[in-house]
Each structure stands twice: as structure tokens, then as C-alpha cells.
C-alpha positions in Angstrom: 121.3 88.5 96.8 118.8 89.0 94.1 117.7 92.4 92.9 114.0 91.7 92.9 111.8 94.8 93.4 108.1 95.0 93.8 105.3 97.6 93.9 102.2 97.0 96.0 99.0 98.9 96.1 95.3 98.9 95.7 94.2 102.0 93.8 95.0 103.7 90.6 95.4 107.5 90.2 98.2 109.9 90.5 99.5 112.3 93.2 102.6 114.4 93.3 103.3 113.1 89.8 103.8 109.5 91.0 101.6 106.8 89.4 99.8 104.1 91.4 99.3 100.8 89.7 96.3 98.5 90.2 98.5 95.5 90.9 102.1 94.7 91.7 104.7 95.7 89.1 108.4 95.8 89.1 110.1 99.1 89.9 113.9 99.4 90.1 116.0 102.3 91.3 113.1 104.7 91.9 112.9 104.4 95.6 116.3 105.8 96.3 115.5 108.9 94.3 112.2 109.3 96.2 113.9 109.0 99.5 116.5 111.7 98.8 114.2 114.7 99.5 113.7 113.6 103.1 117.4 113.1 103.7 119.3 114.6 106.5 122.8 115.5 105.4 124.7 115.3 108.7 126.7 112.1 109.1 125.6 109.9 112.1 128.0 110.2 115.0 128.8 107.4 117.4 127.2 107.2 120.8 129.1 106.3 124.0 127.4 106.9 127.3 130.4 107.8 129.5 130.8 105.8 132.7 127.7 103.8 132.2 128.9 100.5 130.7 128.8 97.8 131.6 125.5 98.0 133.3 124.3 96.0 136.3 121.3 93.7 136.4 118.0 95.0 134.8 116.1 97.2 134.8 118.4 99.7 133.2 118.5 102.4 130.6 120.5 101.3 127.5 120.6 104.5 125.3 121.3 108.0 126.3 121.3 109.9 123.0 119.3 113.2 122.9 116.1 112.7 120.9 114.1 109.5 120.4 115.4 105.9 120.2 112.6 103.7 118.9 111.8 100.4 117.2 114.1 98.1 119.2 114.8 94.6 117.9 117.3 91.9 118.9 120.1 90.6 116.8 119.8 86.8 116.3 122.7 86.2 118.7 120.9 88.2 121.4 124.1 90.2 122.2 122.9 93.5 120.8 119.8 95.7 120.2 119.1 97.3 116.8 117.0 100.5 116.9 116.3 103.7 115.1 117.7 107.0 116.4 115.4 109.9 115.5 116.2 113.6 115.8 113.5 116.0 114.8 114.6 118.5 112.2 113.4 122.1 112.0 109.8 122.2 111.1 109.6 122.1 107.4 106.9 123.5 105.0 106.1 121.7 101.8 104.6 123.7 99.0 102.8 121.1 96.9 100.8 121.5 93.7 98.6 118.4 93.5 98.7 116.4 90.3 95.0 115.7 90.2 92.9 116.6 87.1 91.9 119.9 88.6 95.0 120.9 90.5 94.2 124.5 91.5 96.4 125.9 94.2 99.7 125.3 95.8 98.9 123.9 99.3 101.2 124.4 102.3 101.8 121.2 104.3 103.7 121.0 107.5 105.5 117.7 107.5 105.6 116.6 111.1 107.6 113.4 110.5 110.8 115.0 109.1 113.2 113.2 111.4 116.6 111.8 111.0 116.2 108.0 111.2 119.6 106.3 111.6 119.7 102.5 112.3 122.1 101.7 115.1 123.3 98.6 116.9 124.3 98.7 120.6 125.6 95.9 122.8 122.9 94.8 125.3 125.4 95.4 128.2 125.9 99.0 127.0 128.7 100.7 125.1 129.1 102.3 121.7 126.2 102.4 119.3 127.3 102.0 115.7 125.5 102.5 112.4 124.0 99.3 111.1 123.9 100.2 107.3 126.9 102.5 106.8 126.8 102.2 103.0 123.1 102.9 102.7 123.0 105.6 105.4 126.4 107.3 104.8 125.9 111.0 105.5 122.3 110.3 106.5 121.3 109.8 102.9 118.3 107.5 103.5 116.0 108.0 106.5 114.7 104.8 108.1 111.6 104.3 110.2 111.9 100.7 111.3 114.5 97.9 110.9 114.5 94.2 111.9 117.2 91.5 111.5 116.5 88.0 110.1 118.0 84.8 111.4 120.1 84.7 108.2 121.7 88.0 109.0 119.9 90.2 106.5 117.9 93.2 107.6 114.6 94.6 106.4 114.2 98.4 106.7 111.1 100.5 106.2 111.2 104.1 105.1 108.2 106.4 105.1 108.1 108.7 102.1 106.9 112.4 102.4 103.4 112.9 103.6 100.5 114.5 101.7 97.7 116.8 102.9 94.3 115.5 103.5 92.8 117.5 100.7 93.4 116.5 97.1 91.8 119.5 95.5 93.5 122.8 96.6 91.5 126.0 96.9 89.1 126.5 99.8 86.0 124.6 100.7 83.3 124.7 103.4 84.9 121.6 104.9 88.4 123.2 105.2 88.2 126.9 105.4 91.8 127.1 106.6 93.2 124.8 103.9 95.9 127.3 102.9 97.0 127.6 106.5 97.0 124.0 107.7 96.4 120.7 106.0 96.4 117.6 108.3 99.0 115.1 107.0 98.1 111.7 105.6 100.1 108.7 104.8 100.8 108.1 101.1 103.7 105.7 100.5 106.7 104.0 101.9 109.1 101.2 101.0 110.7 98.2 102.4 114.3 97.3 101.5 116.1 94.1 102.3 119.9 94.2 102.6 122.9 92.4 104.0 124.5 94.9 106.4 128.0 93.9 105.3 127.2 94.4 101.7 129.0 97.2 99.8 127.0 96.6 96.7 124.7 99.1 94.9 121.6 99.9 96.9 119.5 99.8 93.7 120.2 96.0 93.6 118.5 95.4 96.9 115.1 93.7 96.9 112.6 96.5 97.4 108.8 96.8 97.7 106.8 100.0 97.5 103.9 100.1 99.9 100.9 102.4 99.2 98.6 103.5 102.0 95.1 103.6 100.6 92.4 106.2 100.9 92.1 108.2 97.7 90.6 107.5 94.3 89.5 109.7 91.4 86.0 108.6 90.3 85.1 109.6 86.7 81.6 108.1 86.8 80.3 111.2 88.5 80.5 114.6 86.8 78.8 117.4 88.7 78.9 120.9 87.2 80.8 119.6 84.2 83.8 118.3 86.2 85.5 115.3 84.9 85.1 113.4 88.1 85.2 113.7 91.9 87.8 112.6 94.5 86.7 109.9 96.9 88.7 110.1 100.1 88.5 107.4 102.8 89.9 108.1 106.2 90.4 104.4 107.2 91.2 103.6 110.8 94.9 103.5 110.3 94.8 107.0 108.7 92.7 108.3 111.5 95.1 106.8 114.1 98.0 108.4 112.3 96.5 111.8 112.3 95.7 111.5 116.1 99.0 109.9 117.3 101.6 110.1 114.5 102.1 106.4 114.6 102.6 104.6 111.3 101.6 100.9 110.8 105.2 100.2 109.8 106.0 97.0 111.7 107.6 94.4 109.5 108.5 90.8 110.6 110.5 88.0 109.1 109.2 84.4 108.9 111.5 81.8 110.5 114.3 81.1 108.1 114.3 84.6 106.7 112.8 83.8 103.3 109.5 85.9 103.6 108.3 89.1 105.3 104.9 90.1 106.6 103.9 93.7 106.5 100.7 95.9 106.5 99.5 98.5 104.1 97.0 99.7 106.7 94.1 97.7 105.3 95.4 94.2 105.5 98.4 92.0 106.1 100.6 90.9 103.2 103.4 88.4 102.8 106.3 89.3 100.5 109.0 87.1 99.2 112.0 89.4 98.5 113.7 86.8 96.2 110.8 86.3 93.8 108.9 89.6 94.4 105.6 87.8 95.0 103.1 89.5 97.3 100.1 87.8 98.7 97.4 89.4 100.9 96.4 87.3 104.0 92.7 86.6 103.9 90.6 87.6 107.0 93.2 90.2 108.1 91.1 93.3 107.3 92.3 96.5 109.1 95.3 94.5 110.5 98.5 96.4 111.3 101.9 95.9 113.0 102.3 92.1 112.4 104.7 89.8 114.2 105.5 86.3 112.9 105.7 83.6 115.6 109.1 81.8 116.2 107.5 78.5 115.0 106.1 80.1 111.9 102.6 78.8 112.7 101.0 82.1 113.6 101.1 85.8 112.9 100.1 88.2 115.7 98.8 91.6 114.8 96.7 94.6 115.8 93.1 94.5 114.6 91.2 97.8 114.5 87.4 97.9 114.9 85.6 100.5 112.9 83.4 103.0 114.8 80.8 105.4 113.6 81.0 106.4 109.9 80.7 110.1 108.9 80.3 111.3 105.3 80.6 114.8 103.8 80.9 116.4 100.4 83.5 119.2 100.1 83.1 121.7 97.2 86.3 123.6 96.4 86.7 127.0 94.9 89.5 129.4 94.4 90.3 131.5 97.5 89.6 134.8 95.8 86.2 133.6 94.6 85.1 131.3 97.4 81.6 132.7 97.6 80.8 133.2 94.0 83.4 131.4 91.9 82.9 128.1 89.9 83.6 124.7 91.4 87.1 123.5 90.7 87.0 120.2 92.5 84.7 118.1 94.7 85.6 115.5 97.4 83.4 112.8 98.8 84.8 112.1 102.2 84.2 109.1 104.5 85.8 108.8 107.9 85.5 106.1 110.6 85.8 106.9 114.3 88.6 104.8 115.8 87.3 101.8 117.7 89.0 99.3 119.9 92.4 98.0 118.9 92.7 94.3 119.9 95.4 91.7 119.5 94.7 88.9 117.1 96.3 85.7 115.8 96.0 84.3 112.3 97.6 81.5 110.3 99.8 82.7 107.4 97.2 81.3 105.0 94.4 83.4 106.7 92.7 80.6 108.6 91.9 80.2 112.3 91.5 83.9 113.2 91.6 84.3 117.0 91.0 87.5 119.1 93.0 88.3 122.2 92.8 91.2 124.7 92.9 94.8 123.7 96.4 96.0 123.0 98.9 97.1 120.3 102.4 96.2 118.9 102.6 92.5 119.7 106.0 90.7 120.1 106.5 87.0 120.6 108.3 85.1 123.4 110.8 82.7 121.7 108.9 79.6 122.8 105.8 80.9 120.9 103.6 80.5 124.0 103.2 84.1 125.1 102.8 87.5 123.4 104.1 90.8 124.8 102.2 94.0 123.9 101.4 97.6 124.8 98.4 98.5 126.9 97.8 101.5 129.2 101.3 102.9 128.9 102.8 99.6 130.1 104.0 96.4 128.6 101.9 93.3 129.2 102.1 89.6 128.3 99.4 87.1 127.6 99.2 83.4 126.7 98.3 82.7 123.1 95.0 81.2 124.3 94.2 84.6 125.8 94.8 83.6 129.4 97.2 84.8 132.1 97.4 88.5 131.0 99.9 90.3 133.3 101.8 93.5 133.4 105.6 93.3 133.1 107.2 95.1 136.1 109.2 98.3 135.6 107.7 99.1 132.2 105.8 102.3 133.0 105.6 104.7 130.1 106.7 101.9 127.9 105.9 100.8 124.3 107.3 98.8 121.4 108.4 95.6 123.3 111.0 93.2 121.9 111.9 89.9 123.6 115.5 88.5 123.6 116.1 85.2 121.8 116.6 83.3 125.1 113.4 84.8 126.5 115.0 86.3 129.6 115.1 90.0 128.7 112.7 92.5 127.3 113.8 95.6 125.4 111.3 98.5 125.1 111.0 102.2 124.5 110.3 104.4 127.5 109.1 108.0 127.0 110.4 110.7 129.3 107.4 111.9 131.2 108.9 115.4 131.3 109.7 115.5 127.6 107.3 113.6 125.3 109.8 114.2 122.4 112.5 112.2 124.2 112.5 108.4 124.5 115.2 105.8 125.2 115.6 102.0 125.0 115.3 100.2 128.4 116.1 96.6 129.4 114.0 94.7 132.0 113.5 91.0 132.9 110.9 89.4 130.7 109.0 87.7 133.5 105.3 88.4 133.2 
């Protein structure tokens, strides 16, 4: 396997001391260092639901681990489910001194996504769940957010790096009078790694791409009160949705043949070749997230957000002790879009033939490429690729994140415990619409 690494992003600037490039560059070995601060040190233990395997006919609950099991996907053979086991750690406080040109105060951020993310594989008939990447995740050293297998046996794993606060200035402003007490989190960066699960090679040789989540830019063309510039902060729909729900646009999907991947940076869909490192944005995919490549390779299904009402505000920041009389230390020009409808859409990999489907999220393909499964109204639905025949899948109440078996007969999904929203398990049902 080649060791190609890529870096992908739209905006320049710096934050937390990391530098964002204007175009893709090669970056090797950095991502493992960045991932270590969010590591959980306890080794993943095996999971065996006593007395519950083998299971009978569906529907049935597949996982029984305390916490949350999310992101199910099928192995190419269809005999097992790969998923991410999350266990929320103790609430952590980050004390961050922003690296902007006028970094003023250390800002306290509560990182709500500090979870242990261990990739596991469990037989579809039930049994023992084993770690998928024992070398990479030995001792819980790398936290994973999402993982999907290719037909060639490789896996692509997404890791979300630490969050940032909404404010880039520090101090206190009329927009955020409680800045030092609470700063809403925002997405900053993550990375995708491709690896052979059987490999014992160095993780820094794995093809890796760093994905930046846009929304901040330091503008030196405006200099009020002698400042060297102002921060321009855009709360794009994906950032607004994350703040409201905690859901990250981290879905990644292999093309048939396992040579390319499609992913979202929140603003558009992008195709990455892990071997060459090439990254190409898909035209006409604005505000597209959570893509899924069709089994035939002809289409990519995704979520398409519509932008609601735009609000704009200027936030002048001063030191807390001189908030009424002190000089300006930083200014933010903020824009935020109210979240609109999230609809399903289809697009060709070259960006042509965009088609809109019913409202819904997290699309997943049937293996014949004729139907799409998706979330809507706390249930799983399916619809024809022409938009016809939408129907709910029975026994999927409180369900999300569908995944269809390679033979098309079974559907894996995540069901939230109605009595405990922090608990979720993988369930199996028949895939009949």
C-alpha cells in the first residue's frame, strides 16, 4: 500500500497553532500526533452477549455493550457488521489560547465529543465483537468516528480532531457576554485514513487526508480602530446542524473497486484517490454531506441542505476587566444561516445530472442500485431512485444510520434507547420496504 498523504481545505489562516493551506499539500506523520490528545488509554475489551447467540429471525438486537454503538456497515462478504463503539468520557475542559493575531484570553471550551471510538466487527448472527484495527487502536490510542470497508478488504476510517469554540477572539463581547463560561463548539478538522486491517506496518505509512471544516477567515483588508484585520466567521448549515444535534458530516464511501473515496467537508462533496493523493471537488454538490456511492458507480447519493434566513452581526471584543471602557482587542463579522430542509439528492461523480429526492438524511444503497434507504421522522425509509414508492421499513422506530446487506435481504441500523438518549445499539431487520 502506498504512503500517499493529502491535506484538503479552503481557507488560509491559523488556529491552535496549526496552519491551513489554500490548496492540497502533502502532510506525513502529523495526524497521529494530532490524534493523541483525544486518546482514551484503556484497552478495548471484547464483547460477548451471554446466552443471546445465535439469534433467531429478524428483527433482533445485535449489540449489547453499554454506551453507544453507531456507524454500522457490512463487510463485503455480508457475514459481519463493522461499527464504532462509543463510550463518553468524563466531561473535559479545554483551556485554549487562540493563535490569532490578537489572541487575548484563554477560553474555556467544554468538548462534548470526547468519546472512546473503537472500531469493532461482530458476526451478523451475534457473538463476540472484536477490534477491527488492533495495531492502530491498541490501548485506544486513536479515536475513530466512522469506518467503512471496501470490496478489496481495506478500510477507510474517519477521526474527528478536537473542537474549537465559536469565538476566535477571546475576551468578552456584546455578542457573547458569557464567553469565559461557555463557548459553543465548532468543527475544525478531521482526517481520513486508509488501512488494511491485517497490516502490522507503521500507521504513518497509511494514505491519509486531512479534512478542514470551513467557517473562519482573518481578513486584513479591514482595519477598524487600528486593528490589523477582522475575523470573518460563517456558521454554514453543517456547523449550525452540528451545534444543534452534535452530528458530524463524517460519512465516507468507497467507489466500486475500492480505488476512490467520496467524502464531505461540509460545503461540498469531494473525491479522493488514496494512491495518488488527488482530491477533486464534485461540481453542483454545494452544502452536500454524508455521501454514499452507488453499487454500480453511476451515482452518489447525499444529503443536500437548503439555506434558511441569514443573520449577520458584528462582535467587538474587549478584556473582561475593561469590557465597558477598554480598547478593542478583536472584531468578528459573523454570518449564520438558519437550517433549512435536508433533502436526499443524486449526482453523477462528475457533477452532472443532479436530482432531488424526498426529504431525509444518511442515504444508503440497496445492492441492485434501484432503491435508497434513509432516515426520516425517527424511522428508516426506502425510496426508488426516481423518487417513487417511498415507504417506511417495519420495526425501525427510533432508528437511524441504515446499512443494507450485500445480498439486499437485511438492514442494519442504530436504535436509540427511548429511556436513555445516550444509549444506542445495532439492530437487524428485514430490508423489505
